Every structure is written in C-alpha cells, then in structure tokens.
C-alpha positions as CSV (number, residue, x, y, z in Angstrom):
1,M,-28.3,-2.5,-2.7
2,I,-28.7,0.7,-1.2
3,V,-25.2,2.1,-2.7
4,L,-26.2,0.3,-6.6
5,A,-29.6,2.2,-6.6
6,C,-27.9,5.5,-6.0
7,N,-24.9,4.8,-8.1
8,Q,-27.7,4.3,-11.3
9,I,-28.0,8.1,-10.8
10,D,-25.3,9.8,-13.0
11,R,-22.7,11.7,-11.1
12,V,-23.8,15.7,-11.5
13,N,-20.7,18.4,-11.2
14,P,-20.8,20.7,-8.3
15,I,-23.0,24.0,-8.9
16,L,-23.8,23.4,-12.3
17,S,-24.9,26.8,-14.2
18,E,-27.2,25.6,-16.6
19,I,-30.8,25.8,-15.4
20,P,-32.8,22.7,-16.8
21,P,-35.6,23.6,-19.2
22,L,-39.3,24.2,-18.0
23,P,-41.6,21.8,-19.6
24,D,-43.9,22.1,-22.3
25,E,-46.7,21.8,-19.7
26,I,-46.6,21.3,-16.0
27,V,-48.8,17.7,-15.3
28,G,-50.5,17.1,-12.1
29,P,-53.1,18.4,-9.9
30,Y,-50.5,20.3,-7.5
31,R,-48.7,23.5,-8.7
32,I,-47.3,26.8,-7.3
33,E,-48.5,29.5,-8.8
34,G,-47.4,33.4,-7.2
35,S,-48.2,32.9,-3.1
36,N,-50.7,30.3,-3.9
37,I,-50.3,26.4,-3.5
38,L,-53.0,25.1,-6.3
39,K,-54.9,21.8,-6.3
40,E,-56.8,22.0,-9.7
41,D,-56.3,25.3,-10.3
42,I,-57.7,26.1,-6.7
43,A,-55.9,27.7,-4.2
44,V,-55.5,25.6,-1.1
45,F,-53.8,25.9,2.3
46,Y,-52.8,22.3,4.1
47,K,-52.6,21.7,7.8
48,G,-50.3,19.0,9.2
49,V,-47.7,17.3,11.5
50,N,-44.0,16.4,11.2
51,T,-43.9,12.6,11.5
52,M,-41.0,10.0,11.8
53,Q,-42.2,7.0,9.9
54,T,-39.1,5.9,8.2
55,Y,-38.6,4.4,12.2
56,G,-42.4,3.2,12.0
57,L,-45.3,3.5,10.3
58,V,-48.1,5.2,12.3
59,N,-51.7,4.1,13.0
60,P,-53.4,6.4,10.2
61,L,-56.9,6.8,12.3
62,P,-55.5,9.0,14.5
63,M,-54.1,11.3,12.0
64,N,-57.8,11.2,10.3
65,N,-59.3,11.8,13.8
66,W,-57.1,14.8,13.8
67,N,-58.1,16.1,10.5
68,I,-54.1,16.2,8.9
69,K,-53.6,16.7,5.4
70,I,-50.0,17.0,5.0
71,A,-46.9,15.0,6.6
72,R,-43.8,16.1,6.5
73,E,-41.8,13.2,6.7
74,F,-38.3,13.0,8.4
75,V,-35.3,11.5,7.0
76,G,-32.3,10.6,9.5
77,N,-30.2,8.8,7.4
78,S,-30.4,9.9,3.7
79,Q,-27.3,8.1,2.8
80,E,-29.1,4.4,3.4
81,Q,-32.9,5.0,3.1
82,P,-34.4,2.7,1.1
83,I,-36.9,3.9,-1.4
84,T,-38.6,0.6,-1.7
85,G,-38.7,-2.7,-0.8
86,D,-38.9,-3.7,3.0
87,A,-37.5,-2.1,6.0
88,I,-34.0,-2.2,6.4
89,Q,-31.3,-2.4,9.3
90,A,-28.5,0.3,7.8
91,S,-25.0,0.7,9.2
92,D,-26.1,2.6,12.2
93,G,-28.0,-0.4,14.0
94,V,-31.3,1.3,13.1
95,W,-34.1,-0.3,11.4
96,Y,-35.5,2.0,8.6
97,H,-39.0,1.3,6.4
98,P,-38.8,2.6,2.8
99,L,-40.2,6.0,1.9
100,Q,-42.6,4.6,-0.6
101,K,-44.5,2.5,1.7
102,I,-44.8,5.7,4.0
103,V,-46.3,7.5,1.1
104,D,-49.0,4.7,0.1
105,R,-50.1,5.0,3.8
106,N,-49.8,8.7,4.0
107,R,-52.1,8.6,0.5
108,A,-54.4,6.2,1.5
109,N,-55.6,8.5,3.5
110,N,-55.4,11.7,1.9
111,I,-52.2,12.9,3.1
112,I,-49.7,14.7,1.0
113,T,-46.0,13.5,1.9
114,I,-43.0,15.8,2.0
115,F,-39.5,13.9,2.0
116,C,-37.0,16.4,4.0
117,P,-33.7,15.1,5.0
118,F,-32.2,15.9,8.5
119,G,-29.1,13.9,8.1
120,W,-26.3,12.0,6.6
121,V,-24.5,9.1,7.9
122,N,-21.1,8.4,6.4
123,K,-19.0,5.1,5.3
124,T,-17.5,5.2,9.3
125,Q,-21.1,5.1,10.9
126,I,-20.8,8.4,11.9
127,R,-24.4,10.9,11.8
128,T,-24.1,14.2,10.8
129,L,-27.2,16.3,11.2
130,L,-27.9,18.8,8.8
131,T,-29.4,21.5,10.8
132,G,-27.0,24.5,10.8
133,L,-24.9,23.9,8.3
134,N,-23.6,25.2,4.8
135,P,-24.7,22.4,2.3
136,S,-22.2,22.8,-0.4
137,S,-19.4,22.8,2.1
138,Q,-20.0,19.7,3.5
139,N,-17.9,16.7,2.2
140,F,-20.3,14.3,0.7
141,Y,-22.5,16.9,-0.8
142,Q,-22.1,15.4,-4.1
143,D,-23.0,12.0,-2.7
144,Y,-26.1,13.6,-0.7
145,K,-27.3,15.2,-4.8
146,I,-26.9,12.0,-6.5
147,K,-29.0,10.4,-3.6
148,M,-32.0,13.0,-4.2
149,R,-31.9,12.6,-7.3
150,S,-32.5,8.9,-7.0
151,I,-35.6,9.7,-4.5
152,A,-36.8,12.3,-7.6
153,D,-36.6,9.7,-10.0
154,H,-38.2,7.6,-7.9
155,F,-41.3,9.8,-7.2
156,K,-41.5,11.4,-10.7
157,N,-44.9,10.5,-11.5
158,Q,-46.3,10.9,-8.0
159,P,-47.5,14.4,-7.6
160,D,-48.4,14.2,-3.9
161,V,-44.9,13.6,-2.7
162,W,-42.8,16.5,-2.2
163,I,-39.4,16.8,-1.9
164,E,-37.6,19.2,0.4
165,V,-34.1,19.8,-0.3
166,W,-32.2,20.5,3.4
167,N,-33.7,20.8,6.2
168,E,-33.1,24.1,8.6
169,P,-29.3,25.4,6.6
170,Y,-27.0,27.3,8.0
171,N,-25.9,29.1,11.0
172,W,-29.3,30.3,13.2
173,N,-27.0,33.9,13.6
174,N,-25.7,34.3,10.0
175,E,-22.5,33.3,11.1
176,N,-19.8,30.4,9.6
177,G,-20.0,32.8,6.1
178,Y,-22.9,32.6,5.7
179,N,-24.3,35.3,3.1
180,H,-27.7,35.4,1.0
181,E,-25.8,34.9,-2.4
182,L,-24.4,31.6,-0.7
183,W,-28.1,30.5,-0.2
184,L,-28.7,31.5,-3.8
185,R,-26.3,29.2,-5.3
186,D,-26.9,26.5,-2.6
187,M,-30.6,26.6,-3.3
188,K,-30.4,27.0,-7.1
189,D,-27.5,23.9,-7.2
190,M,-29.9,21.6,-5.1
191,V,-32.9,22.5,-7.3
192,D,-31.7,22.3,-10.3
193,N,-30.1,18.9,-9.4
194,L,-33.7,17.6,-8.8
195,R,-35.2,19.2,-12.1
196,R,-32.3,17.2,-14.0
197,V,-34.4,14.3,-13.5
198,K,-36.3,13.7,-16.7
199,G,-40.2,14.5,-15.6
200,F,-39.4,15.2,-12.2
201,Q,-41.9,18.1,-11.8
202,N,-42.9,17.7,-8.4
203,I,-43.5,20.7,-5.8
204,I,-39.7,21.5,-4.7
205,I,-39.1,22.8,-0.8
206,V,-37.1,25.4,-0.3
207,P,-35.8,26.7,3.3
208,G,-35.2,30.0,4.8
209,N,-31.8,31.0,6.0
210,E,-30.9,31.4,10.1
211,Q,-31.9,27.1,10.5
212,G,-35.1,28.0,8.6
213,Q,-36.1,30.7,10.9
214,S,-35.6,33.2,8.7
215,E,-37.1,34.4,5.5
216,D,-34.7,37.4,4.8
217,A,-33.1,35.0,2.0
218,I,-36.1,34.6,0.5
219,L,-37.4,38.1,0.6
220,V,-33.8,39.2,-1.2
221,K,-33.1,36.4,-3.3
222,G,-36.7,34.5,-3.8
223,N,-37.5,35.9,-7.1
224,E,-34.1,35.5,-8.2
225,L,-34.2,31.9,-7.4
226,L,-37.8,31.9,-9.2
227,K,-36.6,32.8,-12.8
228,G,-36.8,29.9,-14.9
229,R,-37.7,27.7,-12.3
230,Y,-41.4,26.5,-11.1
231,N,-43.4,24.7,-8.6
232,L,-41.4,26.1,-5.4
233,L,-42.5,26.5,-2.2
234,F,-40.7,28.0,0.5
235,D,-40.4,26.8,4.3
236,L,-40.2,28.7,7.3
237,H,-39.5,27.2,10.9
238,V,-41.4,29.0,13.7
239,Y,-39.6,28.7,17.2
240,E,-37.5,32.0,19.3
241,K,-37.5,34.1,16.1
242,W,-41.4,33.9,15.5
243,L,-43.0,33.2,19.2
244,L,-40.9,35.4,21.3
245,N,-41.6,39.1,21.6
246,T,-44.1,39.3,19.3
247,T,-48.1,39.7,18.8
248,E,-50.7,38.8,16.9
249,V,-50.8,41.9,14.9
250,Q,-46.9,41.7,14.5
251,L,-47.1,38.1,12.9
252,V,-50.1,38.9,10.9
253,S,-48.2,41.9,9.3
254,R,-44.9,39.3,9.0
255,I,-47.0,36.7,7.1
256,E,-49.2,39.1,5.1
257,N,-45.4,40.8,3.8
258,L,-44.0,37.5,2.6
259,K,-47.7,36.5,0.4
260,N,-47.4,39.9,-0.9
261,K,-44.0,39.4,-2.3
262,N,-46.1,37.1,-4.7
263,L,-43.9,34.0,-2.7
264,A,-45.3,30.7,-2.2
265,F,-44.7,29.5,1.2
266,L,-45.6,27.3,4.3
267,F,-44.6,27.0,7.7
268,G,-42.8,23.5,7.6
269,E,-42.0,23.3,11.5
270,I,-43.7,25.1,14.8
271,G,-43.2,23.8,18.3
272,V,-43.4,25.0,21.9
273,Q,-39.9,24.5,22.4
274,N,-36.6,24.5,20.6
275,A,-33.3,25.5,22.1
276,G,-34.7,26.7,25.1
277,Q,-37.8,27.5,27.3
278,V,-41.2,26.6,26.2
279,M,-42.3,29.5,24.4
280,P,-46.4,30.5,23.8
281,V,-47.7,29.6,20.1
282,R,-51.8,30.9,20.6
283,H,-50.6,34.0,18.5
284,F,-49.0,32.2,15.7
285,L,-51.8,30.1,15.5
286,K,-54.3,32.9,15.3
287,A,-52.5,34.9,13.4
288,A,-51.7,31.6,10.9
289,R,-55.8,31.4,10.9
290,I,-56.1,35.0,10.0
291,T,-53.8,35.0,7.0
292,N,-54.8,31.3,5.9
293,V,-51.2,29.7,5.4
294,S,-49.9,26.1,5.7
295,V,-48.9,25.0,8.9
296,I,-46.7,21.5,9.8
297,A,-46.6,20.8,13.8
298,W,-43.6,19.3,15.6
299,L,-44.2,16.7,16.3
300,W,-46.3,13.8,15.7
301,N,-45.2,11.8,18.4
302,Q,-46.7,9.7,21.8
303,N,-44.5,10.8,24.5
304,S,-45.5,12.4,27.4
305,Q,-42.3,13.4,28.5
306,D,-41.9,15.7,25.4
307,N,-43.1,19.6,25.8
308,N,-43.2,19.2,21.6
309,A,-45.2,16.1,21.4
310,L,-48.7,16.3,20.4
311,L,-50.1,13.3,21.8
312,T,-49.4,11.4,25.5
313,D,-48.5,7.8,26.0
314,D,-51.7,6.8,25.6
315,G,-52.3,8.7,22.7
316,Q,-54.6,11.8,24.0
317,P,-53.8,15.3,23.1
318,N,-50.5,15.9,25.0
319,S,-51.8,18.8,27.0
320,T,-50.2,20.2,30.5
321,T,-48.9,23.6,32.1
322,T,-45.4,23.0,31.3
323,N,-46.3,22.9,27.5
324,N,-48.6,25.9,27.2
325,S,-51.8,22.9,26.0
326,W,-49.5,22.0,23.0
327,G,-51.5,19.3,22.0
328,T,-55.3,20.7,22.3
329,E,-54.1,24.2,20.8
330,Y,-52.7,22.5,17.9
331,K,-55.7,19.8,17.8
332,N,-58.2,23.5,17.7
333,F,-56.3,24.6,15.2
334,L,-56.8,21.6,12.9
335,S,-60.1,21.4,13.3
336,D,-61.0,25.2,12.1
C-alpha cells in the first residue's frame, strides 16, 4: 500500500537545476522573512521538543503543562512510514502510526509539527540512519525523494506542518568528500524536490553541516540557496560544538552573528549527551533567552535511565546530578 502511494508521485531526475517558479502569493499564516519566522505577519519564536510519536501517540496534557508549542517528529523508517489511515506493522516488524494522526493530535493542542526523516529501511529490511551521510550519494536517494514528495503532496494545504529535508547530514568533521558546494547542491535538490509539488508552500527546514552542528555552510552558502526560493528555515543542533568549552557571552555572539546575516534558523535539537560525556546546557539556554531564538529539546520521553529524556518513568521532570537536572532546566526554559 505504501509503495503504491509513493509510485503515484512522478519520479524526478537526479539533481535537477531548474528552480520551481515562485508563487504569485504565499498562502498561510506561517512564512519566513529575513531572519524571522512570521505568524500572521508577526515575528515569533517557538520552544518545543523532539518526539517519537510514529511509535506511539503521546498524552498531550503533559505537553500542554510544559507549554510546548512545536514538536519535531522522528521518522525512523521513511520508506514505509504511513501518511494516513491506520497504524501499520512494517517490514522491520515495528508498528508505525500515520503522520496525519500525529498532526491532528498536535494541532488540537496548538502545536506546530515538523516531520524529519531519521532513517530508511531498504527492501532487505536493513535500516540506515541518515545522520552523517552525504544524501545524494546514497543508493536510495531517488526513492527517498519520491517519498518526501508524497509527504509534501499530502500536507500542502496544512501550513502548520513543516518538513525537514534530512536529519544531520555529512560527517561531523567534514570528511568523506564533504565541501560546501556539495551541501549547496544537495540542499537545492531536496528543497526543489518538495517545491515541485504543486501548491506546497509550507516551511522547509534545511540542516547545517557537520551532522547539523555547524553553521559554516549556512553562512557561506545560505544566501545562494535562498535565491529564488522561499520559506526556508535553517536548523542547527546543539551538542559538543556548542556546549563544550563555550561561555554564555560567546554563544550570544555566535547566535547574533547568524541573525545579522539575515538568515532564519532554529535549534532543532539540544540535549545533555551525544557521543560522549554529559554536557552543561544552562549557559546555552541563557543565551537562547537573551537572543530570542526557537529551540527544540531532545527528547520528550519517559525514561529515568536516559540522560536526554525530559521525563522520568512516572512523568516527572528527569532531573538528577548525572544529567545536569536536564528536565527541570528545560521545563523552566519553556515557562519563561
């Protein structure tokens, strides 16, 4: 069923150069102008969480109590992920809830939804995580673009649904053939792939390089990507390259430098632990308050043993000496 739905979208040629034409009018309450996210022409910024509702819908009441306004949704099996209908058991044996039901749940609670692909499961049931990969070099890249177009086609009249083109692309240390020209080519191709869906004007989210932790590609090539394109929002992830060996003053300066370049961005992930030790986060949250930027935490999950989980097993803020009181720190940030 999912394969047939994907095949209804025409295949696209690799790395097309023609930019889809700009619409006569951008419809919907959300749009990007300069460095701002606008809602009804008023600059706004959002605070929220990453969730994994494809695996199971969550109770919205705690999210409301935490004042969550945006949810970045983990899509771990992009190929087989259902868009509408009922939950399905995919070839990997996992049950997946449809994207539309997740949107309906979020929308009923005034929460914007971002869909972000994190993984792809091929025909032999082997799962590939997208993080660290060069998108256009993957053998599933063309099929991936077809599925992304099918998602865009379904949500084109739902402007509170934003789509991220890829989670954390490219090597964390700019290896494996990476350069900013590759970032630009891939991002143009994935953005234009979505814009070729007639009527799709929703905000598209574009990640930075170095597995999303670096803004270098955005600073160097972001304005070139923006030429002839609209409603693009850049995404940066806050881990080692932001949290370690930095001060609040340095982080404020780094964030302001991005804003001064007239580039709209959010911080799509921040957590206390990534590849190594538990990291401090308070200095970054203070800098985010000062600069009024959108921040989305990793991770809305009830798991007392996971340092990044915001909730304990019984639904309380997950705050211990081993995770730098992450749950309480972020809940306080959301309440400001």
